[in-house]
C-alpha positions in Angstrom: 0.0 0.0 0.0 2.9 2.4 0.7 6.6 2.7 -0.2 9.0 3.5 2.6 11.7 6.0 1.6 14.6 6.1 4.1 17.7 7.0 2.1 18.9 9.5 -0.4 19.0 6.9 -3.0 15.3 5.9 -2.5 14.4 9.6 -2.4 16.0 10.1 -5.8 14.1 7.1 -7.1 10.8 8.6 -5.8 11.6 12.0 -7.3 12.2 10.3 -10.7 8.9 8.6 -10.5 7.1 11.8 -9.6 8.9 14.2 -11.8 6.1 14.4 -14.5 3.2 14.3 -12.0 1.4 17.6 -12.0 -0.9 16.8 -9.0 0.4 15.4 -5.7 -1.2 14.8 -2.4 0.9 15.8 0.6 0.7 15.5 4.4 3.2 15.6 7.3 3.6 14.0 10.7 5.4 15.9 13.4 5.8 16.3 17.2 5.4 19.5 19.1 4.5 18.5 22.6 7.6 19.8 24.6 9.4 22.0 22.0 8.8 25.4 20.6 9.5 24.4 17.0 7.8 21.4 15.4 9.9 18.3 14.8 9.1 16.9 11.4 9.2 13.1 11.3 7.4 12.0 8.1 6.2 13.3 4.8 3.5 11.4 2.9 3.3 12.0 -0.8 0.9 10.3 -3.2 0.4 10.7 -7.0 -3.1 9.1 -6.7 -1.7 5.6 -7.3 1.4 5.1 -5.2 1.9 6.4 -1.6 5.5 7.3 -0.5 6.3 7.7 3.1 9.5 9.8 3.4 11.4 9.2 6.6 12.7 12.6 7.4 15.0 11.2 10.1 16.9 9.0 7.7 17.2 11.2 4.5 20.0 13.8 4.4 19.7 15.8 1.2 16.4 17.5 0.3 17.3 19.8 -2.7 15.4 17.5 -5.1 12.3 17.4 -2.9 12.4 21.2 -2.5 12.4 21.5 -6.3 9.5 19.0 -6.6 7.3 20.6 -4.0 8.0 24.3 -4.9 7.4 23.9 -8.6 4.6 26.5 -9.3 3.4 24.3 -12.2 2.6 21.5 -9.9 -0.5 21.5 -7.6 -0.1 20.1 -4.1 -3.3 18.8 -2.4 -3.3 19.4 1.4 -6.0 19.2 4.0 -5.9 22.1 6.5 -2.4 23.0 5.3 -1.3 25.9 7.6 0.5 23.6 10.0 2.0 21.5 7.3 3.4 24.5 5.5 4.9 25.8 8.8 6.5 22.4 9.4 7.9 22.1 5.9 9.3 25.6 6.0 10.9 25.3 9.4 12.2 21.7 9.0 13.3 21.6 5.4 13.1 25.2 4.1 10.3 24.1 1.7 7.6 26.6 0.8 5.0 25.1 -1.5 3.9 27.6 -4.2 0.7 26.1 -5.6 -1.7 24.5 -3.1 -5.2 23.1 -3.1 -6.6 22.9 0.4 -9.5 20.5 0.6 -10.7 21.9 3.9 -11.0 25.4 2.4 -12.5 24.0 -0.8 -15.1 22.1 1.2 -16.1 25.3 3.0 -16.4 27.4 -0.1 -18.4 24.6 -1.8 -20.7 24.6 1.2 -19.9 21.0 2.2 -18.9 22.1 5.7 -16.8 24.6 7.5 -13.4 23.6 9.0 -14.1 19.9 8.6 -11.4 17.5 9.7 -9.9 15.1 7.3 -11.7 12.0 8.7 -15.0 13.7 8.9 -14.7 14.9 5.2 -13.7 11.4 4.1 -16.8 10.0 5.9 -19.0 12.7 4.4 -17.8 12.3 0.8 -17.0 8.6 0.7 -18.9 7.1 3.6 -15.7 5.6 5.0 -14.8 5.8 8.7 -11.1 6.3 9.4 -9.3 5.3 12.5 -7.7 8.4 14.1 -6.2 6.8 17.2 -2.6 7.3 16.0 -3.0 11.1 15.6 -1.0 11.8 18.8 1.4 8.9 18.6 5.2 9.2 18.7 6.1 9.9 15.1 9.8 10.3 16.0 10.0 6.7 17.2 11.7 4.1 14.9 10.6 1.8 13.7 7.0 3.0 13.2 4.3 0.5 14.0 2.3 -1.1 11.2 -0.7 0.9 12.5 1.2 4.2 12.3 2.3 3.4 8.7 -1.3 2.6 7.7 -2.6 5.7 9.4 0.0 7.9 7.7 -0.9 6.4 4.2 -4.6 7.0 4.7 -4.0 10.7 5.4 -3.2 11.1 1.7 -5.2 8.2 0.2 -8.4 10.2 -0.4 -7.0 13.6 -1.3 -6.9 13.1 -5.1 -10.6 12.0 -5.1 -11.5 14.9 -2.8 -9.7 17.3 -5.2 -11.7 15.9 -8.2 -15.0 16.2 -6.4 -14.5 19.6 -4.7 -12.9 21.2 -7.8 -15.9 20.2 -9.9 -18.2 21.6 -7.2 -16.4 24.9 -7.2 -16.5 25.1 -11.0 -20.2 24.2 -11.1 -21.0 26.8 -8.4 -18.8 29.5 -10.1 -16.7 29.8 -7.0 -13.2 29.1 -8.3 -12.2 32.8 -7.9 -13.6 32.7 -4.3 -11.5 29.7 -3.6 -8.4 31.3 -5.2 -8.8 34.3 -2.8 -8.9 31.9 0.2 -6.0 29.9 -1.2 -3.8 33.0 -1.4 -4.9 34.1 2.1 -3.4 30.9 3.5 0.1 32.3 2.9 -0.8 35.5 4.9 -2.2 33.3 7.7 1.0 31.2 7.9 3.1 34.4 7.9 0.9 35.9 10.6 1.4 32.9 12.8 5.1 33.7 12.8 4.6 37.3 13.8 4.7 37.6 17.6 5.4 41.3 17.9 2.0 42.0 19.4 1.6 38.8 21.4 0.9 40.8 24.5 -2.4 41.9 23.0 -3.6 38.3 23.0 -3.3 37.9 26.8 -6.7 37.8 28.5 -7.1 40.8 30.8 -4.3 42.8 29.3 -6.8 45.6 28.7 -6.9 46.2 32.4 -3.3 47.2 32.6 -2.2 50.8 32.7 0.2 52.2 30.1 3.3 51.4 32.1 2.3 47.8 32.9 1.3 47.2 29.3 4.6 48.4 28.1 6.3 46.0 30.6 4.0 43.2 29.5 5.2 43.6 25.9 8.8 43.5 27.0 8.1 40.4 29.0 6.4 38.7 26.1 9.2 39.6 23.7 11.8 38.2 26.2 9.9 35.0 26.6 9.6 34.6 22.9 13.3 34.9 22.5 13.9 32.5 25.4 11.4 29.9 24.1 13.0 30.0 20.6 16.6 29.8 21.9 15.8 26.9 24.3 13.3 25.3 21.9 10.7 25.1 24.6 7.0 25.9 24.6 6.2 29.4 25.8 4.3 28.0 28.8 7.4 26.0 29.8 9.3 29.3 30.2 6.7 31.4 32.0 2.9 31.1 31.7 0.7 33.8 30.2 -1.1 34.5 33.5 2.2 34.8 35.3 3.5 37.4 32.9 0.3 39.4 33.2 0.6 39.4 37.0 4.3 40.4 36.9 3.4 43.3 34.6 0.6 44.4 37.0 2.8 44.3 40.1 5.9 45.8 38.4 8.4 44.1 40.8 11.9 45.6 41.2 13.3 42.8 43.2 13.5 39.0 42.6 12.0 38.4 46.0 8.8 40.2 44.9 8.2 37.4 42.3 7.3 34.9 45.0 3.6 34.3 45.5 2.7 34.9 41.8 0.4 32.0 40.5 2.2 29.4 38.4 5.6 31.1 39.0 7.4 28.4 40.9 10.7 28.5 42.7 12.6 26.8 39.9 11.3 29.3 37.3 12.2 32.2 39.6 15.7 30.7 40.0 16.2 30.3 36.3 14.5 33.5 35.0 13.9 35.8 38.0 16.7 38.1 37.2 15.7 38.4 33.5 12.0 39.1 34.5 12.9 41.9 36.9 15.4 43.4 34.4 12.8 43.4 31.6 10.3 45.2 33.9 13.0 47.8 34.8 14.0 48.3 31.1 10.4 48.9 30.1 10.6 52.3 31.8 12.9 53.4 29.0 10.5 52.2 26.2 8.0 54.4 24.4 4.8 53.9 26.5 2.1 52.0 24.9 -1.5 53.2 24.8 -3.9 51.2 26.9 -5.8 48.5 25.1 -9.5 49.1 24.5 -12.0 47.7 26.9 -14.4 44.9 25.9 -17.4 46.1 24.1 -20.2 47.4 26.2 -23.4 45.3 26.4 -25.3 47.9 24.4 -22.8 47.6 21.5 -22.7 43.8 21.9 -26.3 43.8 20.8 -25.2 45.3 17.5 -22.7 42.4 17.1 -25.6 40.0 17.5 -27.6 41.8 14.8 -24.6 41.5 12.5 -24.3 37.8 13.1 -28.0 37.4 12.4 -27.5 39.3 9.1 -24.6 37.2 8.2 -26.5 34.0 8.9 -29.2 35.1 6.6 -26.8 35.9 3.9 -25.0 32.6 4.3 -28.3 30.8 3.9 -29.1 32.7 0.7 -25.8 32.1 -1.0 -25.4 28.6 0.5 -22.1 29.2 2.3 -21.0 28.5 5.9 -21.5 31.7 7.8 -18.1 31.3 9.4 -16.5 32.0 6.1 -18.1 35.4 5.8 -16.5 37.2 8.7 -15.0 36.4 12.0 -15.6 37.7 15.5 -12.4 39.8 15.5 -13.5 41.6 12.3 -17.0 42.3 13.6 -15.6 43.7 16.9 -13.2 45.9 15.0 -16.1 47.2 12.8 -18.4 47.9 15.7 -15.8 49.5 17.8 -14.6 51.9 15.1 -18.2 52.7 13.9 -19.3 53.5 17.5 -16.5 56.1 17.6 -17.8 57.7 14.4 -15.2 56.4 11.9 -16.0 53.0 10.6 -12.8 51.1 9.5 -13.5 48.0 7.4 -11.1 45.0 7.7 -8.9 44.6 4.6 -10.5 41.4 3.3 -14.0 43.0 3.4 -12.8 45.8 1.1 -11.7 43.5 -1.7 -12.8 40.4 -3.6 -16.1 38.5 -3.2 -16.7 39.7 0.4 -16.8 43.3 -0.7 -19.9 42.8 -2.7 -21.7 40.4 -0.4 -20.6 40.7 3.2 -19.9 44.4 3.4 -23.3 45.5 2.2 -25.0 43.2 4.7 -23.1 44.6 7.6 -23.5 48.2 6.4 -27.3 47.6 6.5 -27.1 46.7 10.2 -24.9 49.8 11.1 -27.3 52.1 9.2 -30.2 50.7 11.2 -28.5 51.4 14.5 -27.6 54.9 13.3 -23.9 54.5 13.8 -23.5 57.0 10.9 
């Protein structure tokens, strides 16, 4: 059912066999439980007939694979590709140029929003896949027969999915819609790597004054650097809630760190000096403006009306409402409109959403007399 590729020689044989194939299905297996960066273990590639399982731990030279997967004239079929693209770029410096994401296609074709691979297989082919190996140790060698079978199944149905979904998109006249979403994936992958404003994501950061928020940003930036250099998850360095409390207290002495939730003695011993130094250094930074408070209940009612309008639109055009606009975008629109200067998110000012989603939301804002 599958061909195991565990040497440069076997990789070259695989590349020769796939050199004239213009459509390949691709998936990856990796581990990211106790590291900052994903550790790639396996790459599955299928031409629709043969399935190759590339043992990343055994192969040494990947120039040929890079050329194969980065060829803009070759389409790579993924399912929910964002993590796979991140893993391929970090592990092997491979950045696919032409992708077809079956999860996105299923959403645009109104099959279902954010459907997992197994669920989509069951929906399209009435086949139930075993997903028990999802969290298994993919860095172990040798892999079990069950792991190998699971890995092969992850690309087995992608060609058939592509054929069905591509036809649906064509029949529905939504190929351009899909193309917009396909291109947006690259922005999403890039955005995941941008952590300059990580401090804004911490729950409750809006309560901090300017000085504490400035310190929080410094603390988050320091932790990001430490997590990357030590290759440890952020939470293994210092947890979010601990950083938030440190920024609130603004300690000047290491002793003042004791008693902060989830900031244990070992963590203070390892990083206490750095934490206190970052707080002190924040005083020299340009002060940050306080983050906006959560929307008032009166304004939240407008959010509900907008979601109702989007649900109605989604039903009319037969598209999952989640594809139209997300919560973050709606909050941004309502917040700016309530202040008298409505600012529309970038993706609602261009492409298919501009002519469908934007007018629906404008109608709600007009009714509540925001302008």
